[in-house]
C-alpha positions as CSV (number, residue, x, y, z in Angstrom):
1,M,23.2,-44.6,-0.8
2,A,23.5,-41.2,-2.5
3,F,20.3,-40.4,-4.3
4,P,21.0,-38.0,-7.3
5,A,19.2,-35.0,-6.7
6,P,17.3,-33.9,-10.0
7,L,17.7,-31.4,-12.5
8,P,15.4,-28.7,-12.3
9,A,13.2,-28.0,-15.6
10,D,13.8,-24.4,-16.8
11,T,9.8,-24.3,-16.2
12,D,10.6,-24.3,-12.3
13,R,12.9,-21.1,-13.1
14,P,11.4,-18.5,-11.3
15,R,11.4,-14.9,-13.6
16,T,9.5,-11.9,-11.4
17,A,9.6,-11.1,-8.1
18,I,7.9,-8.7,-5.8
19,V,10.3,-6.9,-2.9
20,T,7.9,-4.9,-0.5
21,G,10.3,-2.3,1.2
22,A,13.4,-2.1,-0.9
23,D,14.8,1.5,-0.6
24,S,17.0,-0.1,1.6
25,G,18.9,-2.6,4.2
26,I,17.7,-5.8,4.2
27,G,14.8,-4.8,0.8
28,R,17.7,-3.3,-1.0
29,A,19.6,-6.2,-0.6
30,V,16.7,-8.5,-1.4
31,A,16.1,-7.3,-4.6
32,V,19.1,-6.7,-5.9
33,A,20.5,-10.7,-5.0
34,L,17.2,-11.9,-6.7
35,A,17.7,-9.4,-10.1
36,G,21.7,-10.9,-9.9
37,G,19.8,-14.8,-10.0
38,G,18.0,-13.6,-13.2
39,L,14.5,-12.5,-12.0
40,D,12.8,-9.1,-13.2
41,V,12.4,-7.2,-9.8
42,G,9.5,-4.8,-8.7
43,I,10.9,-2.6,-6.1
44,T,8.2,-0.9,-3.8
45,Y,9.0,2.4,-1.4
46,H,7.3,3.6,1.6
47,S,8.7,7.5,1.6
48,D,12.5,7.1,0.2
49,G,11.5,6.9,-3.1
50,Q,15.3,7.7,-3.9
51,G,16.0,5.1,-2.2
52,A,14.3,2.8,-4.1
53,E,15.4,4.2,-7.2
54,D,19.3,3.5,-6.4
55,T,17.4,-0.6,-5.5
56,A,16.5,-0.2,-9.1
57,A,19.3,1.3,-10.8
58,E,21.3,-1.8,-8.7
59,A,19.3,-3.9,-10.3
60,R,19.4,-3.0,-14.0
61,E,22.9,-3.3,-14.0
62,A,22.5,-7.4,-13.7
63,G,20.4,-6.9,-17.2
64,V,16.9,-7.3,-15.4
65,T,14.2,-4.8,-15.8
66,A,13.4,-3.5,-12.9
67,V,9.6,-1.4,-11.8
68,V,10.1,0.8,-8.9
69,R,5.8,1.3,-7.1
70,Q,5.1,3.6,-3.5
71,L,3.8,1.4,-0.8
72,D,2.3,3.2,2.5
73,L,1.3,0.3,4.1
74,T,-1.1,1.7,6.6
75,E,-3.6,2.5,4.0
76,L,-5.3,-1.3,4.2
77,P,-6.8,-2.7,2.5
78,G,-6.3,-1.0,-0.7
79,A,-2.8,0.3,-0.4
80,A,-1.7,-3.9,-1.0
81,E,-3.4,-3.3,-5.2
82,V,0.5,-2.5,-6.1
83,V,1.4,-6.4,-5.9
84,D,-1.6,-6.7,-9.1
85,D,0.0,-3.4,-10.6
86,L,3.7,-5.0,-10.0
87,A,2.9,-8.1,-11.3
88,G,0.8,-6.7,-14.3
89,K,3.7,-4.3,-15.1
90,L,6.7,-7.1,-15.1
91,G,4.3,-10.5,-16.7
92,G,3.4,-12.1,-13.2
93,V,5.0,-13.0,-10.1
94,D,6.5,-15.9,-8.9
95,V,8.3,-14.5,-6.0
96,L,7.0,-12.3,-2.9
97,V,9.2,-11.2,-0.5
98,N,7.2,-9.6,2.3
99,C,10.1,-6.8,3.7
100,A,8.3,-4.0,4.6
101,G,7.9,-2.9,8.4
102,T,8.0,-0.8,11.6
103,G,8.5,-1.1,14.8
104,S,8.9,0.3,18.1
105,R,10.2,1.1,21.4
106,E,7.7,1.6,24.7
107,P,6.5,-0.2,27.2
108,A,3.9,-1.7,26.4
109,V,1.6,-0.1,29.5
110,D,2.7,3.2,27.8
111,M,1.8,2.7,24.3
112,D,-1.9,3.6,23.2
113,F,-3.8,2.6,20.8
114,A,-3.4,3.8,17.9
115,S,0.9,3.2,18.2
116,W,-0.2,-0.4,18.9
117,R,-2.3,-0.9,15.2
118,Q,-0.1,1.1,13.5
119,V,3.1,-1.7,13.8
120,L,0.0,-4.9,13.2
121,E,-1.2,-2.7,10.3
122,V,2.5,-2.8,8.1
123,D,4.2,-5.7,10.0
124,L,1.2,-8.3,10.0
125,D,-1.6,-6.9,8.0
126,G,0.6,-5.9,5.2
127,V,2.0,-9.2,4.7
128,F,-1.4,-10.8,4.6
129,L,-2.4,-8.3,2.4
130,C,0.0,-8.6,-0.3
131,A,0.6,-12.8,0.7
132,Q,-3.0,-13.3,-0.3
133,R,-2.5,-11.4,-4.1
134,A,0.3,-13.4,-4.5
135,A,-1.1,-16.1,-4.4
136,R,-3.9,-15.0,-6.1
137,R,-1.7,-14.4,-9.2
138,M,0.8,-17.3,-8.7
139,I,-2.3,-19.6,-8.1
140,D,-4.0,-18.6,-11.8
141,A,-0.6,-18.1,-13.6
142,G,-0.4,-22.5,-12.2
143,R,3.1,-22.1,-11.8
144,G,3.7,-22.5,-8.2
145,G,5.7,-20.3,-6.3
146,R,7.9,-18.6,-3.3
147,I,6.5,-16.5,-0.9
148,I,9.1,-15.4,1.8
149,T,8.4,-13.6,4.5
150,I,11.2,-11.4,6.9
151,T,10.4,-11.2,10.5
152,S,12.9,-11.7,12.8
153,V,14.0,-13.7,15.9
154,H,10.9,-11.9,17.4
155,E,9.2,-14.1,15.7
156,H,10.0,-16.6,17.9
157,V,11.5,-14.5,21.3
158,P,10.1,-11.7,23.2
159,R,12.1,-8.0,23.8
160,V,11.5,-5.5,26.1
161,G,9.7,-2.2,24.8
162,A,8.5,-4.2,21.4
163,A,5.0,-5.3,22.3
164,P,3.6,-4.7,19.3
165,Y,6.5,-5.8,16.8
166,C,6.7,-9.2,18.5
167,A,2.9,-9.4,18.4
168,A,2.7,-8.9,14.5
169,K,6.7,-11.1,13.8
170,A,4.9,-13.8,16.0
171,G,1.1,-13.5,13.7
172,A,3.6,-13.4,10.4
173,G,4.9,-17.0,11.3
174,A,1.6,-18.3,12.6
175,L,0.3,-17.0,8.9
176,T,3.2,-18.5,7.0
177,Q,2.7,-22.2,8.4
178,V,-0.9,-21.9,7.4
179,L,-0.4,-20.6,4.0
180,A,2.1,-22.9,3.2
181,L,-0.3,-25.5,4.6
182,E,-3.1,-24.0,2.6
183,L,-1.2,-23.2,-0.4
184,A,0.6,-26.4,-1.0
185,E,-1.5,-28.3,-3.4
186,H,-0.6,-25.5,-6.2
187,G,3.4,-25.9,-5.5
188,I,3.3,-22.6,-3.7
189,T,6.3,-22.7,-1.0
190,V,6.1,-20.2,2.1
191,N,8.6,-19.7,4.4
192,S,10.2,-16.8,6.7
193,V,13.8,-16.2,7.5
194,A,14.2,-14.5,10.8
195,P,17.3,-12.2,11.2
196,G,18.6,-10.8,14.1
197,E,21.0,-8.0,14.6
198,I,21.7,-6.4,11.0
199,S,23.4,-3.9,10.0
200,T,20.6,-1.4,8.4
201,P,19.5,2.1,8.5
202,M,16.1,0.6,10.6
203,T,18.9,-0.3,13.1
204,G,20.5,2.5,13.2
205,Q,23.5,1.7,11.6
206,T,23.1,3.3,8.4
207,D,26.6,2.0,6.1
208,A,27.9,0.3,8.9
209,D,30.6,-2.2,8.1
210,P,29.3,-5.4,11.0
211,R,32.6,-6.7,11.3
212,E,33.3,-3.6,12.9
213,Q,30.8,-3.8,15.2
214,D,31.8,-5.6,18.7
215,R,28.7,-7.6,20.4
216,P,30.0,-9.9,22.6
217,G,26.7,-11.1,23.6
218,I,26.4,-12.8,19.8
219,P,28.0,-16.5,20.0
220,L,29.7,-15.0,16.0
221,G,30.6,-11.5,18.0
222,R,28.9,-9.0,15.5
223,P,25.8,-7.8,13.7
224,G,24.6,-9.7,10.3
225,H,25.5,-8.2,7.2
226,A,21.9,-7.7,5.0
227,R,23.5,-9.0,2.5
228,E,23.7,-12.7,4.5
229,V,19.8,-11.8,4.8
230,A,19.1,-12.3,0.9
231,A,21.8,-14.9,0.4
232,A,18.6,-17.5,2.6
233,V,15.9,-15.4,0.7
234,A,17.6,-16.0,-2.6
235,F,18.0,-19.8,-1.1
236,L,14.6,-20.1,-0.4
237,A,13.4,-19.3,-3.7
238,T,15.6,-21.1,-6.0
239,P,14.2,-24.4,-7.4
240,A,17.1,-26.2,-4.9
241,A,14.1,-24.9,-1.9
242,G,11.6,-26.4,-3.5
243,Y,11.2,-28.6,-0.5
244,I,10.8,-26.4,2.1
245,T,7.8,-24.9,3.3
246,G,6.4,-24.0,6.4
247,A,9.5,-23.2,7.8
248,S,11.1,-20.2,9.7
249,L,15.1,-20.0,8.7
250,V,17.0,-18.2,11.9
251,V,20.1,-15.5,10.5
252,D,21.3,-14.4,13.6
253,G,25.1,-15.7,14.2
254,G,23.8,-17.8,17.3
255,L,22.0,-15.0,19.1
256,M,18.6,-17.0,20.0
257,L,21.2,-19.8,20.9
258,M,22.3,-17.3,23.9
259,G,18.9,-17.7,25.9
260,A,19.5,-18.7,29.2
261,Q,23.2,-18.2,28.7
262,A,22.9,-14.1,28.9
263,G,20.0,-14.1,31.1
264,T,22.5,-15.0,33.9
265,A,25.4,-12.5,32.5
266,F,23.4,-9.5,33.2
267,P,25.0,-7.4,36.0
268,D,22.2,-5.1,36.7
269,Q,18.6,-4.4,35.5
270,S,19.5,-1.9,32.8
271,W,17.3,-4.9,30.9
272,R,14.2,-3.5,31.9
273,T,14.3,-1.1,29.7
274,P,13.5,-0.2,26.7
């Protein structure tokens, strides 16, 4: 028997979103995608102010409001106040997308504590504090909401040379599940999106066309495009995804499926070097 899907009420439609780290790459694609769906967007950046303004200009082409603020997640907890600032400017926050992040490329035994803590501050502490502030706003507004964190396939699987990054992303994934339980009574869903290799500045592929990048070890044979990640985020922000919470949506071209298959395919010990 087929059951017709209920039509969401207009009051369920999100109107405002805040996207951290939206000056380039996945964050920019997410902000533009949400703007294309009619959401006013708050955009944050760490150091590339012009990149953030470019994102805002592209978002405004969809006829929405876009507000830009600087956010340095190494200056916590105070830096997270930007969520309240942007929510005030936008008239609320229905969707928060935690996209700001950093990484590392160094063996754990060689890493100093300051480097370890910097990645944890940005990729985990920042996620917690921004989500906390957004959740409080959503609860007070009484309209439900969406909290979505961009993690990584390394939320689920390790990588040599990325100890703090993997620890932070795994932590963000567990935090997502806890928040999903705690916020469900308020109609707030909490999910993560876990990308594999995506052609962005963070992976050293600024302006690269993923269709022209050969990746034999990825089943789909190429990296992903930032817009493909943004499409997953945009879906989770809609009323159509209202029954999905505590999930990690992997967007990786099948990379994680390789597992033992890839492990038996290495011809030498090169994988041990970050």
